[in-house]
C-alpha positions in Angstrom: 0.0 -0.2 -0.1 1.2 3.3 -0.9 2.1 5.8 1.9 0.5 9.2 1.9 2.9 12.2 1.8 2.0 14.7 4.5 2.4 18.5 4.5 5.5 18.4 6.7 7.0 15.3 4.7 9.4 15.9 1.8 10.4 12.4 0.9 8.5 9.3 1.2 10.4 6.1 0.0 7.8 3.0 0.7 9.2 -0.3 0.5 11.1 0.1 -2.8 12.9 -2.9 -4.8 15.3 -2.0 -7.5 17.0 -4.9 -9.6 19.5 -4.6 -12.5 20.4 -7.4 -14.9 23.9 -8.3 -15.2 24.6 -9.7 -18.5 27.3 -12.0 -19.2 29.1 -13.0 -22.3 28.1 -16.3 -23.8 29.2 -18.6 -26.3 27.3 -19.5 -29.5 26.8 -22.9 -28.3 25.3 -21.9 -25.0 23.0 -19.5 -26.8 21.8 -22.0 -29.0 21.1 -24.5 -26.2 19.4 -21.8 -24.6 17.0 -21.2 -27.6 16.5 -25.1 -28.3 15.2 -25.4 -24.4 12.9 -22.9 -25.1 14.6 -20.0 -22.9 13.9 -21.7 -19.7 17.3 -20.9 -18.2 18.1 -17.0 -18.2 21.3 -15.8 -20.0 21.7 -13.0 -17.6 21.8 -12.7 -13.7 19.6 -10.4 -11.6 21.1 -8.0 -8.9 18.9 -6.7 -6.5 20.5 -3.2 -5.7 17.5 -2.2 -3.1 15.6 -4.6 -1.1 12.2 -3.4 0.5 13.7 0.1 1.6 11.3 2.3 3.2 12.4 5.8 4.3 10.5 9.3 5.4 12.4 12.5 5.3 10.7 15.5 6.9 11.0 19.0 5.1 14.3 20.8 6.3 16.1 17.5 7.3 19.8 17.2 6.3 20.4 13.3 5.4 23.6 11.5 4.6 23.3 8.4 2.7 26.2 6.1 3.8 27.5 2.7 3.1 30.4 0.8 1.6 30.8 0.5 -2.3 27.9 -1.3 -3.9 25.5 -0.8 -0.9 22.8 1.0 -2.8 23.4 4.7 -2.2 23.3 6.1 -5.6 20.6 3.8 -6.9 18.4 5.2 -3.9 19.4 8.9 -4.9 18.3 8.2 -8.4 15.1 6.7 -7.4 14.4 9.8 -5.4 15.5 11.9 -8.1 13.0 10.1 -10.7 16.1 9.4 -12.9 15.3 5.8 -12.2 12.0 4.1 -11.5 11.4 1.3 -8.9 10.7 -2.4 -9.7 8.5 -2.4 -6.7 7.3 0.2 -4.0 6.8 4.0 -4.6 8.8 6.9 -4.2 7.1 10.3 -3.7 8.6 13.9 -3.1 7.0 17.3 -2.4 8.2 20.4 -4.2 11.0 21.1 -6.6 13.8 18.4 -6.9 17.2 19.3 -8.2 20.4 17.3 -7.9 24.0 16.7 -9.0 24.1 13.1 -9.5 26.3 12.8 -12.5 28.7 15.5 -13.9 27.2 16.8 -17.1 24.0 15.1 -17.0 21.3 17.1 -18.9 23.9 19.1 -20.9 24.1 18.8 -24.8 27.7 18.7 -25.6 27.4 20.5 -29.1 25.5 23.4 -27.4 27.4 26.2 -25.9 27.3 26.8 -21.9 24.7 29.6 -22.5 22.3 27.2 -24.2 22.9 24.6 -21.7 21.9 26.8 -19.1 18.8 27.4 -20.6 18.3 23.6 -21.4 19.3 22.5 -18.0 17.4 24.9 -16.3 14.3 23.8 -18.1 15.1 20.3 -17.3 15.1 21.0 -13.5 11.7 23.0 -13.8 12.7 26.5 -14.3 10.6 28.8 -16.5 12.4 30.7 -19.2 11.7 34.0 -17.4 13.4 32.6 -14.2 16.7 31.3 -16.2 17.0 34.8 -17.7 16.5 36.7 -14.3 19.2 34.4 -12.8 21.6 33.9 -15.6 24.0 36.4 -14.6 24.0 35.0 -11.4 24.5 31.5 -12.6 27.5 32.4 -14.7 29.0 34.5 -11.9 28.9 31.6 -9.3 30.3 29.1 -11.9 33.2 31.4 -12.7 33.1 30.7 -16.3 32.4 33.9 -17.9 34.7 33.8 -20.7 33.6 30.3 -21.6 30.0 30.7 -21.6 29.5 30.8 -25.3 31.9 27.8 -25.8 30.6 24.2 -27.0 30.5 22.2 -23.4 32.4 19.5 -25.1 35.5 21.3 -24.6 34.9 21.9 -21.0 36.9 20.1 -18.4 35.2 18.2 -15.7 35.8 20.9 -13.1 33.8 23.6 -15.8 31.2 20.9 -15.9 30.6 20.7 -12.4 31.0 24.7 -11.7 28.1 25.1 -14.3 26.0 22.3 -13.1 26.0 23.1 -9.6 25.3 26.6 -10.3 22.3 26.0 -12.3 21.0 23.4 -9.6 21.2 25.8 -6.8 19.7 28.5 -8.7 16.5 26.5 -9.1 15.8 27.2 -5.5 14.7 23.7 -5.1 12.9 22.3 -2.0 14.9 19.1 -2.2 18.6 19.0 -3.1 20.5 15.6 -4.0 24.1 15.3 -4.1 26.2 12.3 -5.2 29.8 12.5 -4.7 29.9 15.4 -7.0 31.9 17.6 -5.0 34.8 15.3 -5.3 35.3 16.6 -8.9 36.0 20.5 -8.3 39.1 22.0 -7.1 39.5 22.7 -3.5 38.5 26.5 -3.4 35.2 25.7 -5.5 34.6 22.8 -3.3 34.6 25.2 -0.1 32.4 27.3 -2.2 30.0 24.6 -2.8 29.9 23.3 0.8 29.1 27.0 2.0 26.1 27.1 -0.7 25.1 23.8 0.6 25.1 25.0 4.4 23.2 28.1 3.3 20.4 26.0 1.6 20.3 23.9 4.7 19.9 27.1 6.9 17.0 28.2 4.8 15.2 24.7 5.6 15.9 23.1 2.5 15.8 19.2 2.4 19.4 18.0 1.8 20.3 14.5 0.8 24.1 13.9 0.2 26.2 10.8 -0.7 30.0 11.3 -0.1 32.7 9.4 1.1 34.1 12.3 2.8 32.6 11.5 6.1 34.3 14.8 7.7 32.1 16.7 5.2 28.8 14.9 5.8 29.1 15.1 9.7 29.3 18.8 9.4 26.4 19.3 6.7 24.2 16.6 7.7 22.1 15.9 11.0 20.9 12.6 10.2 22.7 9.2 9.0 21.2 6.6 7.0 23.5 3.5 6.7 22.8 1.0 3.7 24.3 -2.4 3.5 23.5 -4.7 0.4 20.7 -2.9 -0.5 18.9 -2.5 3.0 19.0 0.1 5.7 20.9 -1.1 8.7 20.9 2.0 10.7 19.0 5.2 10.6 19.8 8.0 13.6 22.2 10.7 14.2 24.8 11.5 11.6 27.7 11.0 14.0 26.6 7.7 15.1 26.3 6.4 11.5 29.5 7.7 10.6 31.1 5.9 13.4 29.3 2.8 12.5 30.4 3.1 9.0 34.3 3.7 10.0 33.8 0.6 12.2 32.9 -1.5 9.4 35.2 -0.3 7.0 37.9 -0.9 9.6 36.5 -4.6 10.0 36.6 -5.0 6.3 40.0 -3.8 6.0 41.4 -6.2 8.7 39.4 -9.2 6.9 41.3 -8.5 3.7 
């Protein structure tokens, strides 16, 4: 049964399941046998990235999604953003959602930075009037004035990051999603992004952050959700979740 979203709730993740098909190379003989047997045996394996995950996030909460590689963090973030659809369960959000999940996502390589501001802004829900009003501020924050009319296929990853981040924060989203994106920029711009993220949090925006920088999430977020093999194993104060993740990471290192 789908959980109804309430006025004070920003995100409801209700019993979601997400699977991916892992395809493997097969010989011609194996393929022929598979066909002759009426396809009774699958030629691929299914990997369950998220298994019956439920999560409620109130408006204004700052949440760190934590876990070792392959735990399902990025998949959960993509489901909340709408980039992916669940195989089971449901995800509901309230208000405008913006995110930095992949560098350059939503950008057209053959268009200029200027054109991509309008394209990406529209994808994130801004009107043309809003984009025009905020255009100069977007370019100023991104620090790419001299390159704004250059095709973005000539941009470095750092330039992509600056422009993508600037567009996203200027949409004034109610929910802001960030997935390891801050690791791409240089240190001065990282500090600038972190300051902006803290500003959004101070204004009561809902933040979801995925990062291996545990010191960063401990300063930005208040709540920590720990994922392991596609299931939530801990949900509480971020300091406790970070400490638990560090304990598990140390245990894995000793085991290896």
